[in-house]
C-alpha positions as CSV (number, residue, x, y, z in Angstrom):
1,M,-57.3,23.6,-39.8
2,K,-54.2,21.5,-40.5
3,I,-52.4,24.5,-42.2
4,K,-53.3,26.7,-39.2
5,F,-51.7,24.1,-36.8
6,I,-48.5,23.9,-38.9
7,F,-48.3,27.7,-38.9
8,K,-48.5,27.7,-35.1
9,I,-45.6,25.2,-34.9
10,F,-43.5,27.2,-37.3
11,F,-44.2,30.4,-35.5
12,F,-43.2,28.7,-32.1
13,L,-39.9,27.4,-33.5
14,L,-39.1,30.7,-35.1
15,F,-39.7,32.9,-32.2
16,T,-39.0,30.8,-29.2
17,E,-35.6,31.2,-27.7
18,K,-33.6,27.9,-28.1
19,V,-32.5,26.3,-24.8
20,V,-28.7,25.9,-25.0
21,A,-27.2,23.1,-23.0
22,S,-24.5,24.2,-20.5
23,F,-22.9,23.3,-17.3
24,E,-23.0,26.1,-14.7
25,L,-21.7,25.6,-11.1
26,N,-23.6,28.7,-10.0
27,D,-24.4,29.7,-6.4
28,R,-27.8,28.0,-6.4
29,V,-26.3,24.7,-7.7
30,Q,-23.5,24.9,-5.2
31,Q,-26.0,25.4,-2.4
32,A,-28.1,22.5,-3.6
33,Y,-25.0,20.2,-3.7
34,L,-24.0,21.2,-0.2
35,Q,-27.5,20.6,1.2
36,I,-27.7,17.2,-0.5
37,T,-24.2,16.1,0.8
38,R,-25.3,17.2,4.3
39,L,-28.4,14.9,3.9
40,R,-30.8,17.8,3.7
41,F,-32.5,16.4,0.7
42,T,-35.7,18.4,0.7
43,E,-33.8,21.8,0.6
44,G,-31.4,20.5,-2.0
45,K,-34.1,19.2,-4.3
46,E,-36.0,22.4,-4.1
47,L,-32.9,24.4,-5.1
48,L,-32.3,22.0,-8.0
49,D,-35.9,22.2,-9.2
50,T,-35.8,26.0,-9.1
51,E,-32.5,26.0,-11.1
52,Q,-34.0,23.7,-13.8
53,L,-37.1,25.9,-14.0
54,Q,-35.3,29.2,-14.3
55,N,-32.2,27.9,-16.1
56,P,-33.4,24.8,-18.1
57,G,-30.2,24.6,-20.2
58,N,-28.0,23.9,-17.2
59,Q,-27.2,20.2,-17.2
60,L,-25.3,20.1,-13.9
61,P,-28.4,19.6,-11.7
62,L,-28.7,16.1,-13.3
63,L,-25.5,15.1,-11.4
64,Y,-26.7,16.4,-8.1
65,D,-30.1,14.8,-8.5
66,S,-28.1,11.6,-8.9
67,Y,-26.2,12.4,-5.7
68,L,-29.5,12.5,-3.9
69,D,-30.7,9.2,-5.2
70,F,-27.3,7.6,-4.6
71,L,-27.0,8.8,-1.0
72,K,-30.5,7.6,-0.2
73,A,-29.7,4.1,-1.5
74,F,-26.2,3.9,-0.1
75,I,-27.1,5.0,3.5
76,S,-30.5,3.2,3.8
77,E,-29.3,0.0,1.9
78,E,-33.0,-0.3,0.8
79,K,-33.5,-1.9,-2.6
80,I,-36.4,0.3,-3.4
81,Y,-34.0,3.3,-3.4
82,F,-31.4,1.4,-5.5
83,D,-34.1,0.6,-8.0
84,V,-35.0,4.4,-8.2
85,F,-31.3,5.2,-8.8
86,K,-31.0,2.6,-11.6
87,R,-34.3,3.8,-13.2
88,N,-33.1,7.4,-13.3
89,A,-29.4,6.8,-14.1
90,D,-29.7,5.8,-17.7
91,G,-32.0,8.8,-18.5
92,R,-29.5,11.2,-16.8
93,L,-26.6,9.8,-18.8
94,K,-28.5,10.2,-22.0
95,K,-29.5,13.8,-21.1
96,L,-25.9,14.7,-20.3
97,G,-25.1,13.7,-23.9
98,E,-22.0,15.2,-25.6
99,G,-20.6,18.6,-24.8
100,N,-17.5,20.8,-25.0
101,S,-17.4,21.4,-21.3
102,P,-15.0,19.5,-18.9
103,F,-18.1,19.1,-16.7
104,C,-19.7,16.8,-19.3
105,L,-17.5,13.7,-18.9
106,Y,-16.8,14.6,-15.3
107,A,-20.6,14.4,-14.5
108,K,-20.9,11.1,-16.4
109,S,-17.9,9.5,-14.7
110,E,-19.3,10.6,-11.3
111,L,-22.7,9.1,-12.1
112,I,-21.1,5.8,-13.3
113,L,-19.0,5.6,-10.1
114,Q,-22.1,6.1,-8.0
115,D,-23.7,3.2,-9.9
116,A,-20.6,1.1,-9.2
117,M,-20.6,1.8,-5.5
118,L,-24.2,0.9,-5.2
119,R,-23.7,-2.3,-7.2
120,I,-20.9,-3.3,-4.7
121,K,-23.2,-2.4,-1.8
122,F,-25.9,-4.7,-3.3
123,H,-23.3,-7.4,-4.1
124,E,-23.4,-7.0,-7.9
125,Y,-19.6,-7.3,-8.1
126,V,-19.0,-8.2,-11.7
127,S,-21.1,-5.4,-13.2
128,A,-19.6,-3.0,-10.6
129,A,-16.1,-3.8,-11.8
130,W,-17.0,-2.9,-15.4
131,E,-18.7,0.3,-14.3
132,I,-15.5,1.3,-12.4
133,R,-13.5,0.6,-15.6
134,K,-15.8,2.8,-17.6
135,A,-15.4,5.7,-15.1
136,Y,-11.6,5.2,-15.1
137,K,-11.4,5.4,-18.9
138,M,-13.8,8.3,-19.1
139,T,-11.7,10.2,-16.5
140,E,-8.5,9.5,-18.4
141,E,-10.2,10.9,-21.6
142,N,-11.3,14.0,-19.7
143,I,-7.9,14.6,-18.3
144,R,-6.4,14.5,-21.8
145,A,-8.9,16.9,-23.1
146,Y,-9.0,19.3,-20.0
147,P,-5.7,18.7,-18.1
148,D,-6.3,21.8,-15.9
149,F,-9.8,20.9,-14.8
150,L,-9.5,20.4,-11.0
151,L,-12.5,18.1,-10.6
152,N,-10.9,15.5,-12.9
153,R,-8.4,15.0,-10.1
154,K,-11.1,14.4,-7.5
155,V,-12.5,11.5,-9.5
156,A,-9.0,10.2,-10.5
157,A,-7.8,10.3,-6.9
158,F,-10.8,8.4,-5.7
159,L,-10.3,5.8,-8.5
160,H,-6.6,5.4,-7.6
161,V,-7.6,4.7,-3.9
162,L,-10.2,2.3,-5.1
163,V,-7.8,0.4,-7.4
164,G,-5.1,0.5,-4.8
165,S,-7.4,-1.0,-2.1
166,V,-8.2,-4.1,-4.1
167,P,-6.9,-7.2,-2.2
168,E,-3.7,-8.7,-3.6
169,N,-5.4,-11.8,-4.9
170,Y,-7.7,-9.7,-7.1
171,R,-5.1,-7.3,-8.4
172,W,-4.9,-9.3,-11.7
173,L,-8.5,-8.1,-12.4
174,S,-7.6,-4.4,-12.2
175,A,-4.5,-5.0,-14.2
176,L,-6.5,-6.8,-16.9
177,C,-8.8,-3.8,-17.0
178,G,-5.9,-1.5,-17.5
179,M,-6.4,0.3,-14.2
180,K,-3.5,1.5,-12.0
181,G,-3.4,3.3,-8.7
182,T,-2.2,3.1,-5.1
183,L,-3.6,4.2,-1.7
184,V,-0.6,6.5,-1.2
185,Q,-1.0,8.0,-4.6
186,G,-4.8,8.6,-4.2
187,T,-4.4,10.0,-0.7
188,S,-1.7,12.4,-1.7
189,E,-3.7,13.6,-4.7
190,L,-6.8,14.2,-2.5
191,K,-4.7,16.2,0.0
192,A,-3.1,18.3,-2.7
193,L,-6.5,18.9,-4.3
194,L,-8.0,20.0,-0.9
195,K,-5.3,22.8,-0.8
196,E,-5.7,23.8,-4.4
197,T,-9.5,24.2,-4.2
198,K,-9.4,26.7,-1.4
199,G,-10.4,30.1,-2.5
200,T,-11.7,28.8,-5.9
201,A,-15.2,28.0,-7.2
202,Y,-14.4,24.4,-6.3
203,S,-14.0,25.0,-2.6
204,V,-17.6,23.7,-2.3
205,Y,-16.2,20.2,-2.7
206,E,-14.1,20.5,0.5
207,E,-16.5,18.4,2.6
208,E,-16.7,15.6,0.1
209,I,-12.9,15.4,-0.2
210,L,-12.6,15.4,3.6
211,F,-15.1,12.5,3.7
212,Y,-12.9,10.5,1.3
213,L,-9.7,11.4,3.3
214,S,-11.2,10.5,6.7
215,S,-12.6,7.2,5.3
216,I,-9.2,6.3,3.9
217,S,-7.5,7.3,7.2
218,N,-9.9,5.2,9.2
219,S,-9.6,2.1,7.0
220,F,-6.0,2.1,5.9
221,S,-3.7,4.4,7.9
222,R,-1.4,3.1,10.6
223,M,-3.5,2.0,13.5
224,E,-4.3,4.9,15.9
225,N,-1.6,7.0,14.2
226,N,-1.5,9.7,11.7
227,T,-5.1,10.8,12.1
228,G,-4.6,14.1,13.9
229,E,-4.3,16.2,10.8
230,I,-7.6,14.8,9.4
231,Q,-9.3,15.2,12.8
232,A,-8.3,18.9,12.9
233,M,-9.8,19.4,9.4
234,L,-13.0,17.6,10.2
235,R,-13.8,19.2,13.5
236,P,-15.2,22.5,12.2
237,W,-17.7,20.7,9.9
238,C,-19.2,18.4,12.5
239,S,-22.1,20.7,13.4
240,K,-23.0,21.2,9.7
241,N,-22.5,17.8,8.2
242,I,-23.7,14.5,9.8
243,L,-21.5,12.4,7.6
244,L,-18.4,14.2,8.7
245,R,-19.6,14.0,12.3
246,Y,-19.7,10.2,11.8
247,C,-16.2,10.2,10.2
248,Y,-14.8,12.3,13.0
249,S,-16.2,10.0,15.7
250,N,-14.7,7.0,13.8
251,L,-11.2,8.6,14.1
252,L,-11.8,9.4,17.8
253,M,-12.8,5.8,18.5
254,K,-9.9,4.5,16.6
255,E,-7.6,6.5,18.8
256,G,-9.3,5.4,22.0
257,K,-10.9,8.8,22.7
258,N,-14.2,7.2,23.6
259,E,-15.6,9.9,25.9
260,E,-15.1,12.5,23.2
261,A,-16.7,10.2,20.6
262,I,-19.8,9.7,22.7
263,K,-20.1,13.5,23.1
264,V,-19.8,14.1,19.4
265,L,-22.2,11.3,18.4
266,S,-24.8,12.4,21.0
267,D,-24.8,16.0,19.6
268,S,-28.1,16.6,18.0
269,T,-27.0,19.8,16.2
270,S,-28.3,20.0,12.6
271,V,-30.0,16.5,12.8
272,A,-33.5,17.8,12.3
273,G,-34.7,17.7,8.7
274,T,-31.9,15.3,7.5
275,F,-32.3,11.9,5.9
276,P,-32.3,9.2,8.6
277,F,-28.7,8.0,9.4
278,F,-29.4,5.1,11.8
279,F,-25.8,4.0,11.8
280,L,-25.1,6.8,14.3
281,E,-27.3,4.9,16.7
282,Y,-25.1,1.8,16.3
283,K,-22.0,3.8,16.8
284,I,-23.3,5.4,20.0
285,G,-24.1,1.9,21.3
286,L,-20.7,0.7,20.5
287,A,-19.0,3.6,22.2
288,K,-21.1,3.1,25.3
289,L,-20.4,-0.7,25.4
290,R,-16.7,0.1,25.3
291,K,-17.0,1.7,28.7
292,L,-19.1,-1.2,29.9
293,D,-22.3,0.9,30.0
294,D,-25.1,-1.5,29.4
295,S,-27.5,1.3,28.4
296,A,-26.0,0.6,25.0
297,E,-28.7,-2.0,24.7
298,I,-31.2,0.7,23.9
299,N,-29.1,2.0,21.0
300,F,-28.5,-1.4,19.5
301,R,-32.2,-2.2,19.7
302,N,-33.1,1.1,18.1
303,Y,-30.7,0.4,15.3
304,I,-32.2,-3.1,14.7
305,A,-35.7,-1.8,14.8
306,N,-35.2,1.2,12.4
307,F,-32.5,0.2,9.9
308,K,-33.9,-1.7,7.0
309,G,-30.6,-2.6,5.4
310,A,-28.4,-5.7,6.0
311,N,-25.0,-4.4,7.3
312,Y,-24.2,-4.4,11.1
313,I,-27.4,-6.1,12.0
314,R,-25.7,-9.3,13.0
315,S,-23.1,-7.3,14.8
316,A,-25.8,-5.4,16.7
317,Y,-27.3,-8.7,17.9
318,Q,-23.8,-9.9,18.9
319,K,-23.3,-6.8,21.0
320,L,-26.7,-7.4,22.7
321,A,-25.6,-10.9,23.4
322,W,-22.3,-9.6,24.9
323,I,-24.3,-7.3,27.2
324,S,-26.4,-10.3,28.4
325,L,-23.3,-12.4,28.9
326,L,-21.6,-9.6,31.0
327,R,-24.8,-9.5,33.1
328,G,-24.4,-13.3,33.7
329,E,-27.3,-14.2,31.4
330,K,-25.7,-17.0,29.4
331,E,-29.0,-18.5,28.0
332,K,-30.0,-15.1,26.7
333,Y,-26.6,-14.7,25.1
334,V,-27.1,-18.0,23.2
335,L,-30.6,-16.9,22.1
336,L,-29.4,-13.6,20.8
337,M,-26.5,-15.2,19.0
338,N,-28.9,-17.6,17.3
339,Q,-31.1,-14.7,16.3
340,S,-28.1,-13.0,14.7
341,Q,-27.8,-15.7,12.1
342,V,-31.3,-15.3,10.6
343,V,-31.0,-11.6,9.9
344,G,-28.6,-9.3,8.0
345,S,-25.6,-10.5,6.0
346,D,-21.9,-11.3,6.2
347,F,-20.6,-8.4,4.0
348,V,-18.7,-6.3,6.6
349,D,-16.0,-7.6,9.0
350,E,-18.1,-7.0,12.1
351,D,-20.9,-9.1,10.8
352,K,-18.5,-11.8,9.7
353,E,-17.1,-11.9,13.3
354,A,-20.6,-12.3,14.7
355,S,-21.3,-15.2,12.3
356,A,-18.0,-16.9,13.2
357,E,-18.7,-16.6,16.9
358,A,-22.2,-18.0,16.5
359,H,-20.9,-20.8,14.2
360,H,-18.1,-21.9,16.6
361,G,-20.5,-21.8,19.5
362,E,-17.7,-20.7,21.9
363,I,-19.1,-18.4,24.5
364,P,-16.5,-15.6,25.1
365,N,-14.5,-15.5,28.3
366,P,-16.0,-12.6,30.3
367,F,-12.6,-11.4,31.6
368,L,-11.2,-11.3,28.0
369,L,-14.4,-9.7,26.7
370,R,-14.3,-6.9,29.2
371,S,-10.6,-6.4,28.6
372,R,-11.1,-6.2,24.9
373,L,-14.0,-3.7,25.2
374,L,-12.2,-1.4,27.6
375,F,-9.1,-1.6,25.4
376,D,-11.0,-0.6,22.3
377,G,-12.4,2.4,24.3
378,G,-9.0,3.6,25.3
379,Y,-9.4,2.6,29.0
380,Y,-6.0,0.8,29.0
381,R,-5.3,0.5,32.8
382,Q,-8.8,-0.8,33.4
383,S,-8.4,-3.2,30.5
384,L,-5.1,-4.5,32.0
385,S,-6.7,-5.0,35.4
386,E,-9.2,-7.5,33.9
387,I,-6.4,-9.9,32.9
388,A,-3.6,-8.9,35.2
389,G,-1.7,-11.9,36.7
390,R,-3.2,-14.3,34.1
391,K,-1.1,-16.5,31.8
392,A,-2.0,-18.4,28.7
393,Q,-1.9,-21.7,30.6
394,D,-4.7,-20.4,32.8
395,F,-7.1,-20.7,29.9
396,S,-8.3,-24.1,28.6
397,R,-9.3,-23.0,25.1
398,Y,-6.7,-22.4,22.4
399,K,-8.5,-19.2,21.2
400,D,-8.4,-17.7,24.7
401,Q,-4.7,-18.6,25.1
402,L,-4.0,-16.7,21.9
403,E,-6.2,-13.8,22.8
404,V,-4.7,-13.2,26.2
405,T,-1.1,-12.8,24.9
406,Y,-2.5,-10.7,22.0
407,R,-4.4,-8.5,24.5
408,F,-1.3,-8.1,26.7
409,A,0.7,-7.0,23.7
410,R,-1.8,-4.4,22.7
411,I,-2.2,-2.9,26.1
412,L,1.5,-2.8,26.9
413,E,2.2,-1.1,23.6
414,K,-0.4,1.6,24.5
415,L,1.2,2.0,27.9
416,N,4.6,2.6,26.2
417,E,6.1,-0.7,27.5
418,Q,7.2,-1.6,24.0
419,E,9.8,-4.2,24.8
420,Q,7.3,-6.3,26.7
421,A,4.7,-5.7,24.0
422,V,7.1,-7.1,21.4
423,I,7.5,-10.3,23.4
424,Y,3.8,-10.9,23.6
425,Y,3.3,-10.0,19.9
426,E,6.0,-12.6,18.9
427,E,4.4,-15.2,21.2
428,T,1.0,-14.7,19.6
429,I,2.6,-14.9,16.1
430,K,4.4,-18.1,17.0
431,N,1.5,-19.8,18.6
432,G,-1.3,-18.7,16.3
433,G,0.2,-18.8,12.8
434,S,-1.7,-21.9,11.7
435,S,-5.1,-21.0,13.2
436,S,-8.1,-19.4,11.6
437,Y,-8.3,-16.7,14.3
438,Y,-7.0,-13.2,13.4
439,F,-4.7,-12.8,16.4
440,A,-1.4,-13.9,14.8
441,A,-1.9,-12.0,11.5
442,N,-3.0,-8.8,13.3
443,A,-0.1,-9.2,15.8
444,A,2.3,-9.3,12.8
445,L,0.6,-6.2,11.3
446,L,0.8,-4.2,14.5
447,L,4.4,-5.2,15.2
448,G,5.2,-4.0,11.7
449,M,3.5,-0.7,12.4
450,M,5.5,-0.4,15.6
451,Y,8.7,-0.9,13.8
452,E,7.7,1.5,11.0
453,E,7.0,4.2,13.6
454,K,10.5,3.7,14.9
455,N,12.0,3.8,11.4
456,E,13.2,0.2,11.6
457,T,12.3,-0.4,8.0
458,E,13.6,-3.9,7.4
459,K,11.9,-5.2,10.5
460,A,8.7,-3.5,9.5
461,R,8.8,-5.0,6.0
462,T,9.5,-8.5,7.5
463,C,6.5,-8.2,9.8
464,Y,4.2,-7.0,7.0
465,R,5.2,-9.8,4.7
466,K,4.7,-12.3,7.6
467,C,1.3,-10.9,8.1
468,L,0.5,-11.4,4.4
469,A,1.8,-15.0,4.5
470,F,-1.0,-15.9,7.0
471,R,-4.0,-17.2,5.1
472,H,-7.6,-18.2,5.7
473,H,-8.0,-16.2,8.9
474,E,-10.7,-13.8,10.1
475,Y,-10.6,-10.3,8.6
476,Q,-8.3,-11.6,5.9
477,N,-9.0,-8.8,3.4
478,S,-8.9,-5.8,5.7
479,I,-5.8,-7.0,7.5
480,D,-4.1,-7.8,4.2
481,Q,-5.0,-4.4,2.9
482,K,-3.4,-2.6,5.9
483,A,-0.2,-4.7,5.5
484,E,0.0,-3.9,1.8
485,A,-0.5,-0.2,2.6
486,G,2.4,-0.5,5.1
487,L,4.7,-2.0,2.5
488,E,3.5,0.7,0.0
489,R,4.4,3.5,2.5
490,L,7.8,2.0,3.1
491,N,8.5,1.7,-0.6
492,V,7.5,5.4,-1.1
493,K,9.9,6.4,1.7
494,N,12.8,4.5,0.2
């Protein structure tokens, strides 16, 4: 009996074809990857399972299985999905093992970066930093071994952007870890890669690269400038890819193209069958509110009811409070602002702003609030009409005095009355430099951008440095990052 069993095992090993590990970016794997990045997880998973059944030696499906787990956790912000990702990540890394393919280290570095991004999302910052360093070193090693492998440059460019966007007071940490990179460098690399992948087997990564470029443009480019090129590239993909539709709407809203943004966000094309992306509901609400359409209340309440993560929940309650305030319901405003502080978190700027407003207990001035919302929607004449004829002295609160000069500056710049805008920007900087409000710092930033646009380089540098000199104000990190990006652009030009 025992001899018979041993014979069977020997026979199986002798005549069974050995499975050879490989990395094949074949048509089925490409389609699976596309379906997953378009949030069509069921279709993508079915294709990956078929590939693993029919081509068990192909290791590349491990990476795109990880993409699926990563996107679920990143979009939903639910810890249960993060736990699933962590549970599967170690096993996938071990299965990827060692190999003579450039895809081997590439896949590992991508998986480690996904891990780092999720750790940041779930506030595990120290471990995230070490994961980023691991991915950085691994990518460097792969570039040395396979210098012509295009996908190395995708990871490297993303890492250069990541390192370059670290706030100045934390730059010592990236230097200590031996990591270098700038926003300008990473952005240029991604744009070059986008062109080089066209017509190659790697053109399937175009949508992912566009997602990175649009996110960078939205977060770090000159305010409301320099986004047209990215918009043009994104537009054809909006009907296929919900993430790119979201990115496109962000750029539209940044430029004050609110009506077009509402149209894009309300488009239900290709939504059926995708993983829930509730943040679109928040965005539609925000776009409606910027035209003072109080039906935005429905969208914000839908977001709060359905989204199980922490980000933008406090902000959604704040927006509901603003709607009540603009209806003249001050008691309801106070109730909603109090509610905002027992939910969500303070991770993103919008939630920090909601917390600061609730903490200070200062009910916004309705004229300034309407002016701000209309301005953010690109309705500049209407925004101006809300505060026309008013002076700083007409407002009793210091914050309102700063905000009204800041708002005049922003509106006048948009209406191409730049000389008057400069006067109001400078007044805001002068009067608000020692406050914890963001108005003075952002005024210096925007004035720097105005001078940069006019090629008045030294004035622009002075303003950016002045912006960075302001400390302990709202939106500190994001405003600093934009000022640092401005100085970086000027240094590249000269």
